[in-house]
PLY file of the C-alpha trace (Angstrom):
ply
format ascii 1.0
element vertex 272
property float x
property float y
property float z
element edge 271
property int vertex1
property int vertex2
end_header
81.90 15.64 -33.31
81.16 18.90 -35.02
80.41 17.13 -38.28
77.98 14.80 -36.52
76.22 17.78 -35.02
75.88 19.36 -38.45
74.51 16.13 -39.91
71.97 15.74 -37.10
70.95 19.36 -37.50
70.48 19.01 -41.24
68.53 15.78 -40.77
66.19 17.41 -38.24
65.90 20.48 -40.44
64.96 18.24 -43.38
62.27 16.51 -41.33
60.95 19.86 -40.19
60.86 21.14 -43.77
59.01 18.02 -44.87
56.47 18.57 -42.11
56.12 22.19 -43.18
55.64 21.11 -46.80
53.07 18.50 -45.74
51.26 21.10 -43.63
51.29 23.51 -46.56
49.85 20.79 -48.79
47.17 19.99 -46.22
46.30 23.67 -45.86
46.24 24.06 -49.65
43.99 21.00 -50.01
41.66 22.28 -47.29
41.57 25.71 -48.95
40.75 24.16 -52.33
38.07 21.97 -50.76
36.64 25.00 -49.01
36.53 26.89 -52.30
34.85 23.95 -54.01
32.33 23.68 -51.18
31.60 27.41 -51.42
31.12 27.15 -55.20
28.80 24.16 -54.77
26.76 25.98 -52.13
26.43 29.04 -54.37
25.45 26.84 -57.33
22.84 25.03 -55.23
21.39 28.33 -54.01
21.19 29.64 -57.58
19.49 26.45 -58.77
17.06 26.60 -55.85
16.15 30.22 -56.59
15.73 29.49 -60.31
13.58 26.46 -59.49
11.38 28.48 -57.14
10.98 31.18 -59.79
9.88 28.60 -62.36
7.48 27.04 -59.85
5.92 30.44 -59.18
5.47 31.45 -62.82
2.28 29.46 -63.47
0.58 30.31 -60.13
1.26 34.00 -60.81
-0.11 33.71 -64.35
-3.14 31.84 -63.01
-3.75 34.56 -60.45
-3.45 37.26 -63.13
-5.85 35.44 -65.45
-8.46 35.06 -62.72
-8.01 38.67 -61.59
-8.50 40.02 -65.11
-11.46 37.68 -65.70
-13.11 38.99 -62.51
-12.43 42.61 -63.46
-13.80 41.97 -66.95
-16.96 40.39 -65.51
-17.48 43.39 -63.22
-17.05 45.81 -66.14
-19.43 43.86 -68.39
-22.01 43.52 -65.60
-21.86 47.25 -64.89
-22.35 48.04 -68.58
-25.33 45.67 -68.88
-26.89 47.13 -65.73
-26.52 50.65 -67.11
-28.20 49.55 -70.34
-31.07 47.95 -68.42
-31.75 51.13 -66.45
-31.27 53.48 -69.40
-34.41 54.90 -71.00
-32.59 56.14 -74.08
-31.35 52.78 -75.35
-33.53 51.10 -77.97
-34.05 47.41 -77.10
-33.42 46.53 -80.75
-30.24 48.58 -80.92
-26.98 46.66 -81.27
-25.06 47.09 -78.04
-21.28 46.79 -77.99
-19.47 45.89 -74.78
-15.68 45.67 -74.95
-12.84 45.03 -72.54
-9.11 45.36 -73.20
-6.77 42.61 -71.98
-3.03 41.84 -72.32
-2.16 40.01 -75.52
0.70 38.13 -73.86
2.05 37.32 -70.42
-0.70 35.11 -69.01
-0.52 32.16 -71.39
-2.20 28.88 -70.53
0.19 25.87 -70.48
0.01 24.02 -73.78
-2.03 26.59 -75.69
0.75 27.09 -78.25
0.21 23.47 -79.24
-3.49 24.13 -79.73
-4.63 23.14 -76.26
-7.40 25.72 -75.78
-10.17 23.16 -75.51
-7.98 20.23 -74.71
-5.99 19.28 -77.77
-4.80 20.01 -81.27
-8.02 18.68 -82.76
-9.84 21.82 -81.63
-8.35 23.69 -84.56
-10.46 21.59 -86.91
-13.56 22.93 -85.20
-12.42 26.51 -85.71
-11.89 27.05 -82.01
-8.36 28.37 -82.26
-8.61 30.56 -85.34
-7.45 34.08 -84.60
-5.77 36.83 -86.54
-2.15 37.62 -85.76
-1.87 40.61 -83.43
1.46 42.14 -82.53
0.04 44.80 -80.20
0.47 44.61 -76.43
-3.28 44.52 -75.80
-6.35 42.93 -77.36
-9.88 44.30 -77.19
-12.46 41.58 -76.57
-16.17 41.89 -77.35
-18.65 40.47 -74.84
-21.96 38.96 -75.93
-23.20 38.57 -72.36
-22.69 36.64 -69.13
-23.06 32.93 -68.43
-24.08 31.96 -64.91
-24.39 28.43 -63.52
-25.11 28.51 -59.79
-24.80 24.73 -59.41
-21.05 24.84 -60.14
-20.18 28.46 -59.36
-19.69 29.62 -62.95
-20.09 33.36 -63.59
-18.05 34.72 -66.49
-18.24 37.04 -69.44
-18.78 35.27 -72.75
-16.60 36.72 -75.50
-17.65 36.64 -79.15
-14.72 34.39 -80.08
-13.00 31.30 -78.70
-9.35 32.21 -79.24
-6.30 31.66 -77.07
-6.48 35.17 -75.63
-10.26 35.32 -75.06
-10.34 31.95 -73.28
-7.73 33.12 -70.76
-10.15 35.69 -69.38
-13.58 34.14 -69.68
-15.64 31.89 -71.90
-15.78 31.90 -75.69
-18.71 31.74 -78.10
-18.15 29.50 -81.11
-18.72 31.87 -84.08
-20.17 29.15 -86.34
-23.05 28.60 -83.89
-26.09 30.80 -83.24
-26.41 33.30 -80.42
-27.81 31.85 -77.17
-31.61 31.81 -77.27
-31.92 31.82 -81.05
-33.32 28.88 -83.01
-30.50 26.39 -83.44
-27.47 25.44 -81.39
-25.29 27.95 -79.54
-21.91 26.70 -78.33
-19.86 28.18 -75.50
-16.37 26.89 -74.73
-14.13 27.27 -71.70
-10.94 26.03 -70.12
-10.81 23.26 -67.55
-8.54 24.86 -64.93
-7.42 22.42 -62.25
-7.84 25.08 -59.56
-11.60 24.75 -60.00
-12.29 27.82 -62.13
-13.87 28.29 -65.58
-15.46 25.01 -66.77
-13.52 22.71 -64.41
-16.70 21.46 -62.70
-18.77 21.13 -65.86
-18.90 17.36 -65.37
-20.74 17.84 -62.06
-23.84 19.25 -63.75
-26.89 17.01 -63.54
-29.99 16.76 -65.68
-32.37 19.52 -64.67
-29.70 21.99 -63.47
-30.26 25.52 -64.71
-27.91 27.53 -66.89
-28.64 31.25 -67.29
-27.35 33.43 -70.11
-27.73 37.20 -69.75
-27.46 39.03 -73.06
-25.85 42.43 -73.64
-29.31 44.01 -73.52
-29.97 42.53 -70.09
-32.33 39.79 -71.24
-31.99 36.58 -69.24
-32.45 33.26 -71.02
-32.71 30.12 -68.91
-31.61 26.72 -70.17
-31.98 23.35 -68.47
-29.31 20.64 -68.62
-30.56 17.78 -70.76
-27.47 15.62 -71.18
-23.80 15.48 -70.17
-21.30 13.22 -71.92
-17.65 12.67 -72.78
-16.83 12.47 -76.47
-13.75 12.03 -78.62
-12.26 15.27 -79.94
-12.69 13.80 -83.41
-16.47 13.96 -82.93
-16.59 17.54 -81.64
-17.88 18.99 -84.92
-21.02 16.89 -84.57
-22.02 18.84 -81.44
-20.97 22.47 -81.82
-22.43 23.68 -85.12
-25.55 25.85 -85.49
-27.53 23.16 -87.32
-27.15 20.54 -84.58
-30.62 21.51 -83.35
-33.59 23.35 -84.85
-34.83 24.36 -81.39
-32.96 26.82 -79.13
-30.15 24.77 -77.61
-27.00 25.61 -75.66
-23.94 23.35 -75.77
-21.12 23.82 -73.25
-17.70 22.35 -74.06
-14.44 21.88 -72.19
-11.52 19.45 -72.15
-11.60 16.52 -69.74
-8.86 14.48 -68.07
-11.06 11.53 -67.15
-9.94 9.39 -70.10
-6.43 10.79 -70.43
-4.79 14.16 -70.91
-5.65 14.74 -74.54
-8.25 13.82 -77.08
-11.47 14.00 -75.01
-14.15 16.64 -74.44
-16.89 17.13 -71.88
-20.08 18.21 -73.66
-23.16 19.44 -71.78
-26.33 19.89 -73.85
-28.99 22.28 -72.52
-32.49 23.05 -73.78
-34.22 26.41 -73.51
-36.73 26.48 -70.68
0 1
1 2
2 3
3 4
4 5
5 6
6 7
7 8
8 9
9 10
10 11
11 12
12 13
13 14
14 15
15 16
16 17
17 18
18 19
19 20
20 21
21 22
22 23
23 24
24 25
25 26
26 27
27 28
28 29
29 30
30 31
31 32
32 33
33 34
34 35
35 36
36 37
37 38
38 39
39 40
40 41
41 42
42 43
43 44
44 45
45 46
46 47
47 48
48 49
49 50
50 51
51 52
52 53
53 54
54 55
55 56
56 57
57 58
58 59
59 60
60 61
61 62
62 63
63 64
64 65
65 66
66 67
67 68
68 69
69 70
70 71
71 72
72 73
73 74
74 75
75 76
76 77
77 78
78 79
79 80
80 81
81 82
82 83
83 84
84 85
85 86
86 87
87 88
88 89
89 90
90 91
91 92
92 93
93 94
94 95
95 96
96 97
97 98
98 99
99 100
100 101
101 102
102 103
103 104
104 105
105 106
106 107
107 108
108 109
109 110
110 111
111 112
112 113
113 114
114 115
115 116
116 117
117 118
118 119
119 120
120 121
121 122
122 123
123 124
124 125
125 126
126 127
127 128
128 129
129 130
130 131
131 132
132 133
133 134
134 135
135 136
136 137
137 138
138 139
139 140
140 141
141 142
142 143
143 144
144 145
145 146
146 147
147 148
148 149
149 150
150 151
151 152
152 153
153 154
154 155
155 156
156 157
157 158
158 159
159 160
160 161
161 162
162 163
163 164
164 165
165 166
166 167
167 168
168 169
169 170
170 171
171 172
172 173
173 174
174 175
175 176
176 177
177 178
178 179
179 180
180 181
181 182
182 183
183 184
184 185
185 186
186 187
187 188
188 189
189 190
190 191
191 192
192 193
193 194
194 195
195 196
196 197
197 198
198 199
199 200
200 201
201 202
202 203
203 204
204 205
205 206
206 207
207 208
208 209
209 210
210 211
211 212
212 213
213 214
214 215
215 216
216 217
217 218
218 219
219 220
220 221
221 222
222 223
223 224
224 225
225 226
226 227
227 228
228 229
229 230
230 231
231 232
232 233
233 234
234 235
235 236
236 237
237 238
238 239
239 240
240 241
241 242
242 243
243 244
244 245
245 246
246 247
247 248
248 249
249 250
250 251
251 252
252 253
253 254
254 255
255 256
256 257
257 258
258 259
259 260
260 261
261 262
262 263
263 264
264 265
265 266
266 267
267 268
268 269
269 270
270 271
């Protein structure tokens, strides 16, 4: 009788211990699952934050570029206005208007691959040539202001069309003449999808007016004669000084109408 009691007790104790072991295993499994879930949640949050940061980088850069371009325009305009009202400045005197901008930090997507005017081919036209500069800032020289009321363009025109200068305004092609002189003057600009710079260049119609205000305050009015899309391979035929013997202004930007790369929007204007 006593032995039977002991056996029953041991049997029940064994079942209880098994249940305890199973419960421990269940608790352990739940704990591990909870840890895994916590790790996954943390990983997802980190990935989400990183993704949001990457998504915000370009809008922030775009905002900075536009802000600096606006500040540069205001500074150049103020300088030109002061020259216009000054009685001590000789009209034949060479005027220098400069503005200092960051050398890095506000890069345009794709510009490292030569995408200033829409593709690698621009390098052949001399558009991307610029001297290496390891300083934190670059001083740009303005030759005047380009204003096109029809499409809301109003930017400083820098004396070069480099990666840095085109971030903060428009660029004059050095191998062309100055606007208003006999021959062809070429001004280049980015096609920003947010509608700034030369994004709306394709909306210009024949007869629209384009006004260039020089450093000395002289306004030169051009009239749109022709607007076309060309292959980047043909760009050199349109941007040089000898393209025209009469005063001509050629505006150039990239275009996405025929694909992402390899095409340019060219607007040819004649002096009024």
